[in-house]
Backbone as numpy.savetxt, mean C-alpha at the origin, in Angstrom:
# Nx Ny Nz CAx CAy CAz Cx Cy Cz
2.15 -0.46 -18.70 2.14 -1.29 -17.82 3.74 -2.14 -17.68
4.16 -2.46 -16.58 5.54 -3.05 -16.47 5.16 -4.38 -16.34
6.49 -5.11 -17.07 6.33 -6.63 -17.40 5.99 -7.17 -15.72
5.20 -8.01 -15.63 4.85 -8.60 -14.24 6.19 -9.32 -13.96
6.64 -9.10 -12.59 8.00 -9.48 -12.02 8.00 -11.10 -11.90
6.70 -11.68 -11.98 6.61 -13.13 -11.55 7.08 -13.67 -13.23
6.95 -12.93 -13.99 7.51 -13.44 -15.42 9.33 -13.29 -15.49
9.74 -12.54 -14.61 11.10 -12.31 -15.08 12.07 -13.05 -13.86
11.39 -13.21 -12.67 12.16 -14.25 -11.77 10.93 -15.38 -11.22
11.61 -16.60 -11.17 10.93 -17.53 -10.52 10.15 -17.24 -9.16
8.88 -17.64 -8.69 8.25 -17.25 -7.53 9.18 -17.25 -6.15
9.99 -18.48 -6.19 10.64 -18.75 -4.91 11.69 -17.55 -5.16
12.36 -17.22 -5.98 13.35 -16.27 -6.02 13.02 -14.62 -5.48
11.77 -14.31 -5.59 11.39 -13.06 -5.37 11.64 -12.81 -3.74
11.37 -13.69 -2.83 11.45 -13.59 -1.60 13.22 -13.57 -1.20
13.72 -14.22 -2.07 15.32 -14.20 -1.73 15.88 -13.16 -2.15
15.36 -12.44 -3.48 15.79 -10.95 -3.74 15.29 -10.28 -2.75
14.23 -10.10 -2.12 13.83 -9.26 -1.16 14.83 -9.27 0.28
14.97 -10.57 0.78 15.83 -10.74 1.65 17.30 -10.31 1.50
17.66 -10.48 0.27 19.09 -9.91 0.10 19.17 -8.30 0.21
18.03 -7.67 -0.33 18.09 -6.55 -0.35 18.04 -5.85 1.19
17.35 -6.60 2.14 17.33 -6.39 3.59 18.59 -6.85 4.40
19.32 -7.59 3.73 20.30 -8.19 4.82 21.13 -6.99 5.38
21.39 -7.14 6.91 21.27 -8.43 7.72 19.84 -8.82 8.42
18.70 -7.92 7.96 17.76 -8.08 8.61 16.86 -9.31 7.56
15.91 -9.73 8.19 14.95 -11.13 7.38 13.74 -10.76 7.19
13.30 -11.20 6.43 11.52 -11.39 6.28 10.89 -12.44 6.83
9.81 -12.12 7.33 8.95 -13.31 7.94 7.41 -12.99 7.48
6.74 -14.20 7.37 5.35 -14.19 6.87 4.64 -13.66 8.20
3.59 -12.63 7.66 2.85 -11.94 9.02 1.27 -12.02 8.61
0.67 -12.67 9.28 -0.84 -12.47 9.03 -1.51 -11.11 9.56
-2.37 -10.49 8.86 -2.84 -9.22 9.32 -3.92 -9.27 10.09
-3.95 -8.72 11.41 -5.44 -9.08 12.04 -6.25 -7.94 11.49
-7.66 -8.10 11.95 -8.82 -7.39 11.30 -8.99 -7.23 9.86
-8.71 -8.18 9.33 -8.61 -8.39 7.66 -9.52 -9.39 7.30
-10.41 -9.76 8.26 -11.46 -10.88 8.03 -12.42 -10.18 6.88
-13.03 -10.78 5.80 -13.19 -12.50 6.14 -12.28 -12.87 5.13
-11.19 -12.22 4.66 -9.98 -13.00 3.92 -8.75 -12.93 4.87
-7.94 -13.99 4.78 -6.77 -13.98 5.31 -5.61 -13.46 4.35
-5.02 -12.29 4.97 -4.10 -11.56 4.20 -2.54 -11.64 4.82
-1.76 -12.05 3.88 -0.47 -12.30 4.40 0.54 -11.44 3.71
1.95 -10.80 4.34 2.73 -10.21 3.58 4.03 -10.62 4.16
5.04 -10.70 3.30 6.46 -10.77 3.64 6.87 -9.24 4.23
7.14 -9.28 5.52 7.48 -8.10 6.52 8.77 -8.40 6.93
9.40 -7.24 7.83 10.53 -7.24 8.48 10.21 -8.45 9.53
11.14 -9.13 9.65 10.98 -10.30 11.12 11.15 -9.15 12.33
10.25 -9.02 13.37 10.38 -8.48 14.42 11.71 -8.57 15.13
12.40 -10.01 15.01 13.39 -10.09 15.87 14.60 -9.31 15.57
14.50 -8.82 14.17 15.78 -7.99 13.70 15.67 -6.63 14.19
14.75 -6.11 15.08 14.20 -4.92 15.31 14.81 -4.91 16.97
15.43 -5.90 17.38 15.61 -5.90 18.67 17.03 -5.92 19.01
17.97 -5.70 17.97 19.23 -5.66 18.17 19.76 -4.00 17.53
21.00 -3.52 18.00 21.51 -2.35 17.44 22.12 -2.72 16.04
21.87 -1.47 15.20 22.55 -1.94 13.95 23.96 -1.06 14.10
24.76 -1.47 13.07 26.22 -0.65 12.97 26.03 0.72 12.31
26.89 1.50 12.74 26.64 2.87 11.67 26.55 2.41 10.09
27.12 1.65 9.71 27.01 1.16 8.25 25.75 0.88 7.92
25.03 0.13 8.46 23.65 -0.48 8.47 22.84 0.77 8.52
22.94 1.51 9.77 22.11 2.65 9.81 21.98 3.79 8.58
23.27 3.79 7.93 23.72 4.50 6.98 22.88 4.11 5.58
23.03 2.59 5.39 22.35 2.11 4.46 20.77 2.17 4.30
20.07 2.16 5.84 18.69 2.38 5.82 18.22 3.56 5.29
19.27 4.59 5.96 18.64 6.12 5.52 18.74 6.14 4.27
19.79 5.74 3.25 19.87 5.87 2.22 18.89 5.25 1.09
18.53 4.26 1.56 17.59 3.24 0.99 16.35 2.62 1.87
15.52 3.36 2.53 14.64 2.94 3.41 13.41 2.13 2.60
13.19 0.76 3.29 12.54 -0.26 2.87 11.27 -0.03 3.57
10.58 1.05 2.92 9.11 1.28 3.73 8.16 0.03 3.22
8.51 -0.65 1.98 7.70 -1.54 1.87 7.90 -2.84 2.75
8.73 -2.79 3.63 8.90 -4.01 4.43 8.10 -3.95 5.74
7.15 -2.90 5.69 6.44 -2.90 6.96 4.93 -2.34 6.35
3.96 -2.84 7.09 2.65 -2.37 6.68 2.33 -1.25 7.80
2.15 -0.07 7.13 1.93 1.23 8.07 0.48 1.23 8.35
-0.13 1.95 9.35 -1.42 1.99 9.80 -2.32 2.06 8.77
-2.22 3.24 8.00 -3.02 3.56 6.90 -3.43 2.51 5.82
-2.39 2.09 5.39 -2.64 0.98 4.36 -3.18 -0.38 5.05
-2.96 -0.59 6.22 -3.43 -1.82 7.00 -4.79 -1.35 7.13
-5.28 -0.39 7.64 -6.58 0.17 7.85 -7.46 0.13 6.59
-6.84 0.92 5.55 -7.69 0.84 4.38 -7.78 -0.55 3.64
-6.94 -1.50 3.79 -6.83 -2.84 3.36 -8.28 -3.43 4.10
-8.21 -3.44 5.33 -9.27 -4.04 6.01 -10.50 -3.53 5.73
-10.66 -2.03 5.57 -11.95 -1.33 5.18 -12.42 -2.14 3.86
-11.53 -2.24 2.80 -11.78 -2.80 1.50 -12.50 -4.14 1.54
-11.71 -4.96 2.45 -12.15 -6.34 2.71 -13.64 -6.39 3.25
-13.92 -5.42 3.87 -15.20 -5.44 4.73 -16.16 -4.67 3.94
-15.83 -3.99 2.82 -16.82 -3.35 2.05 -16.60 -3.44 0.50
-16.40 -4.67 0.08 -16.10 -4.91 -1.04 -16.73 -4.59 -2.34
-18.02 -3.97 -2.20 -18.69 -3.53 -2.83 -18.08 -2.08 -3.84
-17.10 -1.73 -2.88 -16.62 -0.49 -3.47 -15.67 -0.61 -4.50
-15.11 -1.79 -4.78 -14.34 -2.19 -5.65 -14.65 -3.35 -6.56
-15.69 -4.26 -6.15 -15.81 -5.54 -6.92 -16.44 -5.17 -8.54
-15.68 -5.72 -9.38 -15.98 -5.62 -10.74 -15.39 -4.53 -11.34
-14.56 -3.56 -10.61 -13.99 -2.33 -11.01 -12.67 -2.44 -11.42
-12.04 -1.42 -12.31 -10.70 -1.30 -12.59 -10.09 -0.28 -11.23
-9.21 -0.82 -10.57 -8.73 -0.10 -9.24 -7.40 0.07 -9.41
-6.66 1.37 -8.91 -5.52 1.42 -8.77 -5.18 1.91 -7.17
-3.72 1.26 -6.93 -3.42 1.62 -5.79 -2.04 2.28 -5.73
-2.10 3.68 -5.56 -0.93 4.49 -5.73 0.00 4.59 -4.49
1.24 4.37 -4.65 2.35 4.39 -3.71 2.14 2.97 -2.76
2.07 2.04 -3.46 1.65 0.61 -3.10 2.70 0.35 -2.04
3.77 0.34 -1.79 4.50 0.08 -0.58 4.70 -1.58 -0.86
3.96 -2.10 0.46 4.14 -3.50 0.45 3.31 -4.32 -0.61
2.15 -3.39 -1.03 1.13 -3.82 -2.06 -0.32 -4.21 -1.09
-0.20 -3.99 0.09 -1.40 -4.54 0.89 -2.67 -4.12 0.72
-2.84 -2.81 0.03 -4.35 -2.32 -0.33 -4.60 -2.83 -1.80
-3.70 -2.96 -2.65 -3.89 -3.53 -4.00 -4.32 -5.03 -3.76
-3.80 -5.75 -3.08 -4.04 -7.09 -2.57 -5.41 -7.23 -2.28
-5.61 -6.40 -1.14 -7.14 -6.30 -0.55 -8.00 -5.99 -1.61
-8.06 -5.26 -2.69 -8.92 -4.83 -3.74 -8.99 -6.11 -4.60
-7.94 -6.91 -4.69 -8.05 -7.76 -5.75 -8.98 -9.19 -5.04
-8.55 -9.16 -3.71 -9.33 -10.31 -2.88 -10.55 -10.03 -2.73
-11.05 -8.61 -2.94 -12.37 -8.12 -2.67 -13.16 -8.22 -4.01
-12.61 -8.78 -5.00 -13.19 -9.04 -6.47 -13.17 -7.89 -7.41
-12.08 -6.96 -7.52 -11.80 -6.13 -8.41 -11.60 -6.64 -9.59
-11.94 -6.06 -10.77 -11.66 -6.70 -12.15 -10.15 -6.79 -12.59
-9.60 -5.43 -12.18 -8.35 -5.47 -12.56 -7.67 -4.37 -11.44
-6.44 -4.72 -10.87 -5.73 -3.89 -9.89 -4.52 -3.46 -10.38
-4.21 -2.07 -10.48 -2.67 -1.81 -10.61 -2.14 -1.24 -9.54
-0.97 -1.79 -9.09 -0.30 -1.38 -8.06 0.79 -0.45 -8.46
1.03 0.81 -8.03 1.75 1.96 -8.63 2.83 2.35 -7.60
4.25 2.52 -7.60 5.08 2.87 -6.61 6.20 3.38 -7.38
6.93 4.58 -7.06 8.32 5.04 -7.68 9.54 4.33 -7.46
9.11 3.38 -6.24 10.48 2.88 -5.89 10.30 1.38 -6.51
11.20 0.73 -7.43 10.92 -0.57 -7.98 11.09 -1.68 -6.85
11.69 -1.31 -5.75 11.83 -2.43 -4.79 10.28 -2.63 -4.10
9.78 -1.60 -4.06 8.47 -1.86 -3.61 7.38 -2.59 -4.67
7.95 -2.43 -5.93 7.07 -3.00 -6.85 7.26 -4.66 -6.73
8.78 -4.86 -6.48 9.26 -6.36 -6.31 8.39 -6.99 -5.07
8.60 -6.06 -4.00 7.85 -6.68 -2.61 6.26 -6.94 -2.98
5.65 -5.85 -3.74 4.23 -6.05 -3.87 4.06 -7.48 -4.93
4.93 -7.58 -5.69 4.61 -9.01 -6.46 4.94 -10.26 -5.91
6.04 -10.27 -4.81 6.15 -11.50 -3.91 4.85 -11.39 -2.95
4.28 -10.24 -2.36 3.12 -10.31 -1.63 1.79 -10.92 -2.27
1.80 -10.40 -3.73 0.64 -10.85 -4.49 0.73 -12.36 -4.75
1.94 -12.74 -4.90 2.09 -14.32 -5.06 1.69 -15.14 -3.81
1.91 -14.54 -2.60 1.75 -15.03 -1.38 0.09 -15.29 -1.21
-0.74 -14.41 -1.78 -1.85 -14.40 -1.47 -2.79 -14.61 -2.67
-2.17 -15.31 -3.59 -2.73 -16.01 -4.76 -3.41 -14.91 -5.65
-3.18 -13.92 -5.91 -3.81 -12.74 -6.81 -2.55 -12.31 -7.85
-3.36 -11.71 -8.76 -2.40 -11.32 -9.86 -2.58 -9.77 -9.92
-1.55 -9.00 -9.74 -1.58 -7.45 -10.03 -0.77 -7.03 -11.36
-1.43 -5.78 -11.77 -0.26 -4.99 -12.79 0.53 -4.14 -11.88
1.76 -4.04 -12.34 2.52 -3.13 -11.53 3.08 -1.92 -12.89
3.00 -0.69 -11.92 3.68 0.46 -12.77 4.53 1.36 -12.04
5.23 2.16 -12.62 5.92 3.03 -11.61 5.35 4.40 -11.51
4.80 4.77 -12.52 4.13 6.19 -12.86 2.72 6.02 -12.89
1.79 6.49 -11.97 0.58 6.13 -12.00 -0.19 7.09 -13.07
0.43 8.01 -13.58 -0.07 8.96 -14.50 0.01 7.91 -16.07
0.66 7.12 -16.09 1.15 6.60 -17.30 0.27 5.50 -17.71
-0.71 5.02 -17.12 -1.84 4.24 -17.45 -3.26 4.79 -17.84
-4.11 4.10 -18.02 -5.40 4.61 -18.44 -6.33 4.88 -17.16
-7.42 5.71 -17.44 -8.07 5.92 -16.12 -8.90 4.85 -15.51
-8.96 5.08 -14.09 -9.59 3.79 -13.42 -10.94 4.30 -12.68
-11.53 3.28 -12.13 -12.70 3.36 -11.59 -12.50 4.09 -10.40
-11.59 3.32 -9.62 -11.35 3.65 -8.19 -9.86 3.78 -7.96
-9.24 4.79 -7.35 -7.97 5.18 -6.92 -7.90 5.09 -5.54
-6.80 4.49 -4.97 -6.69 4.12 -3.61 -5.21 4.72 -3.28
-5.19 5.46 -2.06 -4.00 5.77 -1.82 -3.82 6.01 -0.01
-2.90 5.51 0.44 -2.67 5.42 2.00 -1.26 6.25 1.99
-1.34 7.10 3.18 -0.22 7.54 3.79 0.83 8.28 2.79
0.16 8.94 1.75 0.82 9.75 0.53 0.96 11.03 1.00
0.25 11.49 1.95 0.13 13.03 2.18 0.93 13.58 3.22
1.87 12.69 3.59 2.70 13.23 4.99 3.70 14.53 4.83
3.81 14.93 3.48 4.30 16.25 3.24 3.28 17.09 2.32
3.23 18.68 2.86 2.32 19.28 2.34 2.63 19.27 0.68
3.79 19.37 0.31 4.19 19.03 -1.03 3.41 18.20 -1.89
2.67 17.12 -1.24 2.19 16.01 -2.23 0.40 16.51 -2.10
0.18 17.70 -1.61 -1.32 17.59 -1.74 -1.82 18.12 -3.09
-0.79 18.34 -3.98 -1.23 18.50 -5.14 -1.62 17.31 -5.78
-1.44 16.21 -5.31 -1.87 14.80 -6.13 -3.21 14.56 -5.86
-3.92 15.40 -4.67 -5.10 15.24 -4.79 -6.09 15.38 -5.90
-5.63 16.56 -6.52 -6.39 16.96 -8.05 -5.93 15.93 -8.98
-4.66 15.47 -9.03 -4.20 14.49 -9.93 -5.15 13.30 -9.92
-5.27 12.68 -8.77 -6.16 11.73 -8.51 -7.33 11.80 -8.88
-8.28 13.02 -8.59 -9.51 13.08 -9.08 -9.81 13.22 -10.81
-8.53 13.65 -11.51 -8.54 13.42 -12.87 -8.34 12.15 -13.33
-7.77 11.33 -12.49 -7.47 9.84 -12.97 -8.49 8.83 -12.78
-9.47 8.96 -11.72 -10.49 7.95 -11.52 -11.85 8.52 -10.98
-12.81 7.82 -11.19 -14.27 7.92 -10.76 -14.50 8.49 -9.40
-13.73 7.52 -8.45 -13.95 7.50 -7.14 -12.33 7.46 -6.67
-12.10 8.49 -5.46 -10.70 8.41 -4.95 -10.97 8.30 -3.51
-10.21 7.44 -2.90 -10.19 7.08 -1.24 -8.89 7.33 -1.00
-8.61 8.27 0.26 -7.45 8.53 0.50 -7.47 8.12 2.21
-6.37 7.40 2.50 -6.28 7.05 4.05 -5.02 7.68 4.53
-5.25 8.23 5.84 -3.82 8.77 6.32 -3.98 8.92 7.62
-2.39 8.55 8.12 -2.44 8.20 9.55 -1.53 9.47 9.97
-0.73 9.92 9.35 0.34 11.01 9.57 -0.09 12.46 9.59
-0.75 12.82 8.35 -1.15 14.13 8.29 -2.74 14.12 8.24
-3.62 14.43 9.22 -5.00 14.07 9.08 -5.77 15.51 9.17
-5.06 16.54 9.32 -5.46 17.76 9.02 -5.53 18.63 7.48
-5.11 17.61 6.55 -5.50 18.25 5.34 -6.79 18.54 4.77
-6.86 19.66 4.12 -8.12 20.08 3.80 -8.20 20.15 2.06
-9.25 19.60 1.47 -9.52 20.01 0.05 -11.07 20.05 0.08
-11.84 20.88 -0.51 -13.13 21.17 -0.60 -14.03 19.84 -1.31
-13.29 19.16 -2.24 -13.90 18.04 -3.07 -14.09 16.53 -2.24
-13.26 16.65 -0.89 -13.17 15.65 -0.38 -14.12 15.56 0.86
-14.80 14.33 1.25 -15.56 14.29 2.37 -15.18 13.39 3.32
-15.02 13.44 4.71 -14.68 12.21 5.41 -15.53 11.07 5.86
-15.08 10.00 5.89 -15.83 8.82 6.29 -15.45 8.73 7.67
-16.12 7.67 8.26 -15.69 7.29 9.80 -14.15 6.95 9.75
-13.36 7.37 10.81 -12.31 7.09 11.33 -11.88 5.75 11.14
-10.63 5.14 10.71 -10.43 3.88 11.09 -9.29 3.65 12.26
-9.11 2.34 12.51 -8.01 2.02 13.55 -7.09 0.94 13.03
-5.92 1.16 13.32 -5.09 0.05 12.60 -3.76 0.12 13.47
-2.85 -0.96 13.33 -1.28 -0.69 13.91 -0.25 -0.92 12.65
0.85 -0.60 13.10 1.81 -0.95 12.24 2.59 -2.48 12.21
2.63 -3.14 11.61 3.37 -4.18 11.61 4.66 -4.32 10.74
5.81 -4.80 11.43 6.06 -5.26 12.76 5.90 -3.91 13.54
5.75 -3.90 14.81 5.65 -2.69 15.81 6.98 -2.07 15.86
7.03 -0.91 15.52 8.16 -0.08 15.67 8.17 1.13 16.51
7.25 1.08 17.21 6.71 2.03 18.51 6.66 3.36 18.08
5.66 3.31 17.02 4.95 4.53 16.64 4.14 5.08 17.83
3.98 6.39 18.03 3.17 6.85 18.77 1.49 6.31 18.75
0.73 6.29 19.91 -0.59 5.64 19.53 -1.40 6.65 18.70
-1.10 7.91 18.52 -2.04 8.81 17.94 -1.99 8.27 16.41
-0.87 7.51 15.73 -1.03 7.03 14.35 -1.88 5.83 14.25
-2.55 5.28 15.17 -3.14 4.30 15.15 -4.69 4.91 14.41
-4.88 6.26 14.64 -6.11 6.56 14.02 -5.87 7.12 12.46
-6.84 6.64 11.70 -6.56 6.62 10.43 -7.83 7.39 9.76
-7.52 8.65 9.20 -8.62 9.56 8.67 -8.90 8.91 7.30
-9.90 8.74 6.90 -10.58 7.92 5.73 -11.44 9.17 4.81
-10.91 9.57 3.74 -11.72 10.66 2.91 -12.06 10.03 1.70
-13.11 10.54 0.97 -13.68 10.01 -0.28 -13.89 11.28 -1.17
-13.75 11.13 -2.54 -14.32 12.27 -3.39 -14.48 11.64 -4.82
-15.44 12.15 -5.24 -15.66 11.83 -6.66 -14.73 12.44 -7.68
-14.47 11.74 -8.87 -13.51 12.20 -9.89 -14.29 13.21 -10.46
-13.10 14.12 -11.26 -13.78 15.12 -11.85 -14.48 14.95 -13.15
-14.25 13.95 -13.63 -14.98 13.67 -14.99 -16.18 12.11 -14.62
-16.59 12.12 -13.40 -17.40 11.11 -12.76 -18.94 11.28 -13.41
-19.55 10.37 -13.68 -20.79 10.40 -13.98 -21.80 10.83 -12.80
-22.88 11.48 -13.05 -23.72 11.73 -12.21 -24.07 10.46 -11.37
């Protein structure tokens, strides 16, 4: 487990660091719709910054260091809302959010009563954003870069990680790591794995709106029991 970033930086400094990382764009506080009964807020890209043309230097920087964590993508948005409406899925359990991005799913699990929540992402900037968003919502998360470096968990959550076929191998890794695995996908919804069963589709949007096609509003939610799960 990595050192909580709130111990390394004063809370007020976290958002300033994130804003510097995004210069000349800025962050703004955004309330997520459809996440009742809790109000969940995130530091996300200010929509105003998307209304202007970026310089070639800025476009190159965005391509080299894409700030995926500065948006709330449909699958993460939908899975967070689903967890908050179905808190029994995580309440009292040890939960991990893999590829946490902004941390929206991990934060939802904490708000829903999980006993422990681990947010994992290979991008250290995403972990910084997740910590800032966790503090914004008054919850504490554990942070780690490699999800396989931690002890096994009761529930593993992952949103929009199967966009590339080369990531499908993660499904079996996840089943070795957790008793229950929930996968939310808005980009590649036709993936197949015999151990996973589909739950009803979810609906969500990207925040801020970056003009994604309407097809990405439909989020496929799938569940599997882990390989070492008890009957």
